[in-house]
C-alpha positions in Angstrom: 7.4 -4.8 17.5 11.5 -5.1 17.5 12.6 -1.2 17.7 15.1 -2.2 15.4 13.5 -3.5 11.7 13.3 -2.0 9.1 10.2 -1.3 7.2 9.6 -0.7 3.4 7.1 2.2 2.4 5.9 2.3 -1.3 3.8 5.1 -1.9 4.9 7.1 1.4 4.1 10.2 0.5 0.5 10.9 1.3 -2.3 8.8 2.7 -2.2 5.2 3.9 1.3 5.0 3.1 2.3 8.4 5.0 0.5 6.9 7.7 1.7 4.2 7.6 5.4 5.5 8.1 4.1 7.4 10.7 2.9 5.0 13.0 5.9 2.9 12.6 8.2 5.9 13.1 6.4 5.8 16.1 7.3 2.4 17.1 11.0 3.1 16.4 11.4 1.5 13.0 13.5 2.0 10.7 12.0 3.0 7.3 12.6 3.3 3.6 10.0 5.7 1.8 9.3 5.3 -1.0 7.4 7.7 -3.9 8.1 9.7 -7.1 7.4 13.1 -5.4 10.9 13.4 -3.8 10.6 16.8 -2.0 7.5 15.0 -0.6 9.8 12.3 1.1 12.5 14.6 1.8 9.6 16.9 3.9 8.2 13.2 4.8 11.8 12.3 6.5 12.7 15.8 8.2 8.7 15.7 9.8 9.3 11.8 11.3 13.2 12.4 12.3 12.3 15.6 14.4 9.5 14.1 15.8 10.7 10.4 16.7 14.3 10.1 16.3 14.1 7.8 13.9 16.5 6.9 11.0 14.3 7.3 7.7 16.2 6.5 4.3 14.3 8.6 1.3 14.0 6.0 -1.9 13.0 8.0 -4.5 11.7 6.1 -7.9 8.8 5.4 -9.6 7.3 1.6 -8.8 6.2 0.8 -12.5 9.7 1.2 -14.0 11.4 -1.9 -13.3 14.9 -1.4 -13.9 14.8 1.7 -11.8 13.5 -0.5 -9.0 15.8 -3.3 -9.4 18.6 -0.5 -9.2 17.1 0.9 -6.2 16.7 -2.0 -4.1 19.9 -3.9 -4.9 22.0 0.0 -4.6 20.7 0.5 -1.1 23.4 1.1 1.4 24.3 -2.2 3.1 23.2 -1.4 6.1 19.2 -0.8 4.8 19.4 -4.2 2.6 17.8 -6.0 5.5 14.6 -5.4 4.8 11.9 -7.0 7.2 8.3 -5.8 6.2 7.8 -4.9 2.8 4.3 -2.5 2.9 3.3 -2.6 -1.0 0.9 0.4 -1.1 1.7 2.2 -4.0 -1.7 2.0 -6.0 -4.4 4.3 -7.5 -7.6 4.4 -9.5 -8.4 6.8 -12.3 -11.5 7.5 -13.7 -15.0 5.9 -13.2 -16.2 6.0 -16.6 -17.8 2.6 -17.7 -15.7 0.1 -19.5 -17.3 1.4 -23.3 -16.0 5.0 -22.1 -12.9 4.5 -20.2 -9.6 5.4 -21.1 -6.8 3.2 -21.9 -4.0 5.2 -20.6 -6.1 5.1 -17.3 -6.3 1.1 -17.7 -2.2 0.9 -18.7 -1.8 3.3 -15.4 -3.8 1.5 -13.1 -2.2 -2.0 -14.3 1.6 -1.1 -14.5 1.2 0.5 -11.0 -1.5 -1.7 -8.9 -0.1 -5.2 -10.3 3.5 -4.7 -11.9 4.4 -2.4 -9.3 3.9 -4.5 -6.9 5.7 -7.7 -7.9 8.9 -5.6 -9.3 9.2 -4.2 -5.9 8.5 -7.9 -4.3 10.7 -9.4 -6.6 13.5 -6.9 -5.7 13.0 -7.0 -2.1 12.7 -11.0 -1.8 16.5 -12.3 -1.8 17.1 -10.6 0.9 14.4 -12.2 2.6 14.9 -15.9 1.9 18.5 -15.3 2.1 17.1 -14.6 6.1 14.6 -17.1 5.7 12.0 -14.7 8.1 10.5 -11.5 6.3 6.8 -10.1 6.3 4.8 -8.7 3.1 1.9 -6.5 3.6 -0.2 -5.7 0.1 -2.3 -2.7 0.1 -5.4 -4.2 -1.6 -9.0 -3.1 -1.5 -12.6 -4.1 -1.1 -12.9 -3.7 -5.1 -11.7 -6.4 -5.4 -14.2 -8.8 -4.1 -16.8 -7.6 -6.2 -17.0 -5.6 -9.9 -19.5 -2.3 -9.2 -20.4 0.7 -11.7 -17.5 2.3 -13.1 -14.8 0.4 -11.4 -14.0 -2.0 -14.5 -10.3 -2.5 -14.1 -9.5 -0.9 -11.2 -11.7 -3.8 -9.6 -9.8 -6.4 -11.6 -6.2 -5.0 -10.5 -7.3 -5.6 -7.0 -8.4 -9.1 -7.4 -5.3 -9.2 -9.0 -3.7 -8.5 -6.0 -5.7 -10.6 -4.1 -4.9 -13.8 -5.7 -1.0 -12.5 -5.9 -0.9 -12.5 -2.4 -2.8 -16.0 -2.3 0.1 -17.2 -4.5 3.3 -15.5 -2.6 1.4 -17.4 0.9 1.9 -20.5 -0.7 5.0 -20.5 -2.5 6.7 -18.7 0.4 5.6 -20.6 2.9 8.9 -22.9 3.1 10.8 -19.6 3.6 8.7 -18.8 7.1 7.6 -15.3 4.8 4.7 -13.7 6.1 2.5 -12.4 3.3 -0.6 -10.2 4.6 -3.8 -8.9 2.4 -5.2 -5.9 3.7 -8.3 -5.1 2.4 -9.7 -1.3 2.8 -12.8 0.5 1.9 -13.6 3.9 1.2 -10.6 6.0 2.6 -10.3 9.9 2.9 -7.1 10.6 1.4 -6.0 11.7 -2.2 -7.5 8.6 -3.7 -10.7 10.3 -4.9 -9.2 13.2 -5.7 -6.8 11.3 -8.1 -9.3 9.2 -9.5 -11.3 12.1 -10.8 -7.9 14.0 -12.0 -8.2 17.0 -9.4 -12.0 17.4 -9.6 -12.5 18.1 -5.6 -16.6 18.0 -6.3 -16.6 15.0 -7.4 -13.7 13.3 -5.0 -16.4 15.1 -1.4 -18.9 13.3 -2.7 -17.3 10.3 -2.6 -17.4 10.8 1.2 -20.7 12.1 1.8 -22.9 11.2 4.3 -21.1 8.9 6.4 -17.6 9.1 7.9 -14.9 7.4 6.0 -11.5 5.5 7.1 -8.7 7.5 7.6 -4.9 6.5 6.4 -4.7 6.5 9.9 -7.2 3.4 10.6 -5.4 1.8 7.9 -2.3 2.5 9.5 -3.5 0.9 13.0 -4.0 -2.5 11.4 -1.1 -2.9 9.5 0.9 -2.5 12.5 -1.2 -4.5 14.2 -0.7 -7.5 11.5 2.9 -6.7 12.0 3.3 -6.7 15.5 1.9 -10.5 16.0 4.2 -13.4 17.3 6.4 -14.6 14.4 4.2 -17.9 14.7 1.1 -15.5 13.8 0.1 -14.6 10.5 -3.2 -12.5 9.4 -3.5 -14.0 5.8 -6.3 -11.4 5.1 -7.9 -8.5 6.3 -10.9 -6.5 5.4 -11.8 -3.3 7.2 -14.8 -1.0 6.2 -16.4 2.1 8.0 -19.5 1.2 9.7 -21.6 2.4 7.2 -19.9 0.3 4.7 -21.0 -3.6 4.0 -18.6 -3.9 0.8 -17.8 -2.1 -2.5 -21.3 -1.4 -3.6 -23.5 -0.8 -0.2 -22.8 2.4 1.7 -25.3 3.5 4.2 -25.2 7.5 3.6 -27.5 9.6 6.1 -29.1 12.9 4.4 
């Protein structure tokens, strides 16, 4: 990849987002790292600048807050306004209760983060890309968007929305030469399950019992690949799962 490209990563404090920051920093990218936990972002900035000597800008805000998103992007320092790659990684699953027992607040938080947050950040960043007639948007979706599974209900729905939004973006942004890529990981061992089960570490650990899940670094390597292709090549959609997983429902677990 070109060493002077600026990469904006949402949800960079942990998991896939943090791993993406690591791989792009290693390649010499200039990073804008976003998340709600400013202390974690500052810690990551220090780690990356010490290790790779790259430029890192901390942008602490909640992607669910529309005005906050647009203010943060519009008020970026002039030298950071040229965003070449946007990685919409911020997202979460909350709860795994069946539809009739699920909590409305959990549903609302997932919709606000996984869908609205992605839309707000993209709309805020897009004008600069359109003006330059170039850029790439990489959305972190999920194989959960392909098929509903027991207890997945609204999380699956939000990731299905990410897939359709990505396809719509790809069509509508064709005249502006903007690449749009939807990365759909399967089971990834990050904070994801701990957040989903609200800190219940036993339940979180059981998610990955009997097989080797993906790591954040595995997904980040695929994101880097999609961002490193020639200008005329775009990966529209890419599914990545552990070898033991076929889709969002079938996993071969060894005793």
